[in-house]
KOLZA-454430 format. One record per residue: residue number from 0; residue in one letter; y, z, x of N, C-alpha, C in turn. Coordinates in Angstrom, 1 decimal. Layout:
N
<NUM A <Y Z X> <Y Z X> <Y Z X>>,
...
***
This chain:
55
<0 M <-60.4 96.3 175.1> <-59.3 95.5 175.7> <-58.4 95.0 174.6>>,
<1 A <-57.1 95.0 174.8> <-56.2 94.6 173.8> <-56.1 93.1 173.7>>,
<2 T <-56.1 92.6 172.5> <-55.9 91.1 172.3> <-54.5 90.8 172.1>>,
<3 N <-54.2 89.5 172.0> <-52.8 89.1 171.8> <-52.3 89.5 170.4>>,
<4 S <-53.2 89.6 169.4> <-52.8 90.0 168.1> <-52.6 91.5 168.0>>,
<5 D <-53.0 92.3 169.0> <-52.9 93.8 168.9> <-51.5 94.1 169.6>>,
<6 R <-50.6 94.6 168.8> <-49.3 94.9 169.3> <-49.0 96.5 169.4>>,
<7 S <-50.1 97.2 169.5> <-49.9 98.7 169.5> <-49.2 99.1 170.8>>,
<8 S <-49.6 98.5 171.9> <-49.0 98.9 173.2> <-47.5 98.6 173.2>>,
<9 W <-47.1 97.5 172.5> <-45.7 97.1 172.4> <-44.9 98.0 171.6>>,
<10 I <-45.5 98.5 170.5> <-44.8 99.5 169.7> <-44.6 100.8 170.4>>,
<11 I <-45.6 101.3 171.0> <-45.5 102.6 171.8> <-44.5 102.4 172.9>>,
<12 G <-44.6 101.3 173.6> <-43.7 101.1 174.7> <-42.2 101.0 174.3>>,
<13 G <-42.1 100.3 173.2> <-40.7 100.1 172.6> <-40.1 101.4 172.2>>,
<14 T <-40.8 102.2 171.5> <-40.3 103.5 171.0> <-40.0 104.4 172.2>>,
<15 T <-40.9 104.3 173.2> <-40.6 105.1 174.4> <-39.3 104.7 175.1>>,
<16 L <-39.1 103.4 175.2> <-37.8 102.9 175.7> <-36.6 103.4 174.9>>,
<17 V <-36.8 103.4 173.6> <-35.7 103.9 172.7> <-35.4 105.4 173.0>>,
<18 G <-36.5 106.1 173.2> <-36.4 107.5 173.5> <-35.7 107.8 174.9>>,
<19 I <-36.0 106.9 175.8> <-35.3 107.0 177.1> <-33.8 106.7 177.0>>,
<20 G <-33.5 105.6 176.2> <-32.1 105.3 176.0> <-31.3 106.4 175.3>>,
<21 V <-31.9 107.0 174.3> <-31.2 108.1 173.6> <-31.1 109.3 174.6>>,
<22 G <-32.2 109.5 175.3> <-32.1 110.7 176.3> <-31.1 110.5 177.4>>,
<23 M <-30.8 109.3 177.7> <-29.8 109.0 178.7> <-28.4 109.5 178.3>>,
<24 L <-28.2 109.5 177.0> <-26.9 110.0 176.5> <-26.7 111.5 176.7>>,
<25 F <-27.9 112.2 176.7> <-27.8 113.7 176.8> <-28.3 114.2 178.1>>,
<26 V <-28.6 113.4 179.1> <-29.1 113.9 180.3> <-28.2 114.8 181.1>>,
<27 Q <-26.9 114.6 180.9> <-25.9 115.4 181.6> <-25.8 116.8 180.9>>,
<28 T <-26.1 116.8 179.6> <-26.0 118.1 178.8> <-27.2 119.0 179.2>>,
<29 S <-28.4 118.4 179.1> <-29.6 119.2 179.4> <-30.7 118.3 179.7>>,
<30 P <-31.4 118.5 180.8> <-32.6 117.6 181.1> <-33.7 117.8 180.1>>,
<31 F <-33.8 119.0 179.5> <-34.8 119.2 178.5> <-34.7 118.3 177.2>>,
<32 V <-33.4 118.0 176.9> <-33.2 117.1 175.8> <-33.7 115.7 176.1>>,
<33 F <-33.5 115.3 177.4> <-34.0 114.0 177.8> <-35.5 113.9 177.7>>,
<34 I <-36.2 115.0 178.2> <-37.6 115.0 178.1> <-38.1 115.0 176.7>>,
<35 A <-37.4 115.8 175.8> <-37.8 115.9 174.4> <-37.6 114.5 173.7>>,
<36 S <-36.6 113.8 174.1> <-36.3 112.5 173.4> <-37.4 111.5 173.9>>,
<37 V <-37.8 111.6 175.1> <-38.9 110.7 175.5> <-40.2 111.0 174.8>>,
<38 L <-40.5 112.3 174.7> <-41.7 112.7 174.0> <-41.6 112.3 172.5>>,
<39 I <-40.5 112.4 171.9> <-40.3 112.0 170.5> <-40.5 110.5 170.4>>,
<40 G <-40.0 109.7 171.3> <-40.2 108.3 171.3> <-41.7 107.9 171.4>>,
<41 I <-42.4 108.6 172.2> <-43.9 108.4 172.3> <-44.6 108.8 171.1>>,
<42 G <-44.2 109.9 170.5> <-44.8 110.4 169.3> <-44.5 109.4 168.1>>,
<43 A <-43.3 108.9 168.0> <-43.0 108.0 167.0> <-43.8 106.7 167.1>>,
<44 G <-44.0 106.3 168.3> <-44.8 105.1 168.5> <-46.2 105.3 168.1>>,
<45 L <-46.8 106.5 168.4> <-48.2 106.8 168.0> <-48.3 106.9 166.5>>,
<46 V <-47.2 107.3 165.8> <-47.3 107.4 164.3> <-47.1 106.0 163.7>>,
<47 I <-46.2 105.2 164.2> <-46.0 103.9 163.6> <-47.1 102.9 163.9>>,
<48 T <-47.8 103.0 165.0> <-48.8 102.1 165.4> <-49.9 101.9 164.3>>,
<49 P <-50.5 103.0 163.7> <-51.5 102.7 162.7> <-51.0 102.1 161.4>>,
<50 I <-49.7 102.3 161.1> <-49.1 101.8 159.9> <-49.0 100.2 160.1>>,
<51 V <-48.5 99.8 161.3> <-48.3 98.4 161.5> <-49.6 97.7 161.7>>,
<52 S <-50.5 98.2 162.5> <-51.7 97.5 162.8> <-52.7 97.5 161.7>>,
<53 S <-52.5 98.2 160.6> <-53.4 98.2 159.5> <-53.2 96.9 158.6>>,
<54 K <-52.1 96.2 158.8> <-51.8 95.0 158.0> <-52.6 93.8 158.4>>,
***
């Protein structure tokens, strides 16, 4: 269970929201770019989480 000091879910959720925001700019161009940007946001959160939580 996550504690208050564990911010990993906040980081993953935040980068996912950034991916959704960027994807909204390109959703009219191609829906695949929207999906790709969401997946990139999730992936970036999963990469950043161990770096931040190791401190």
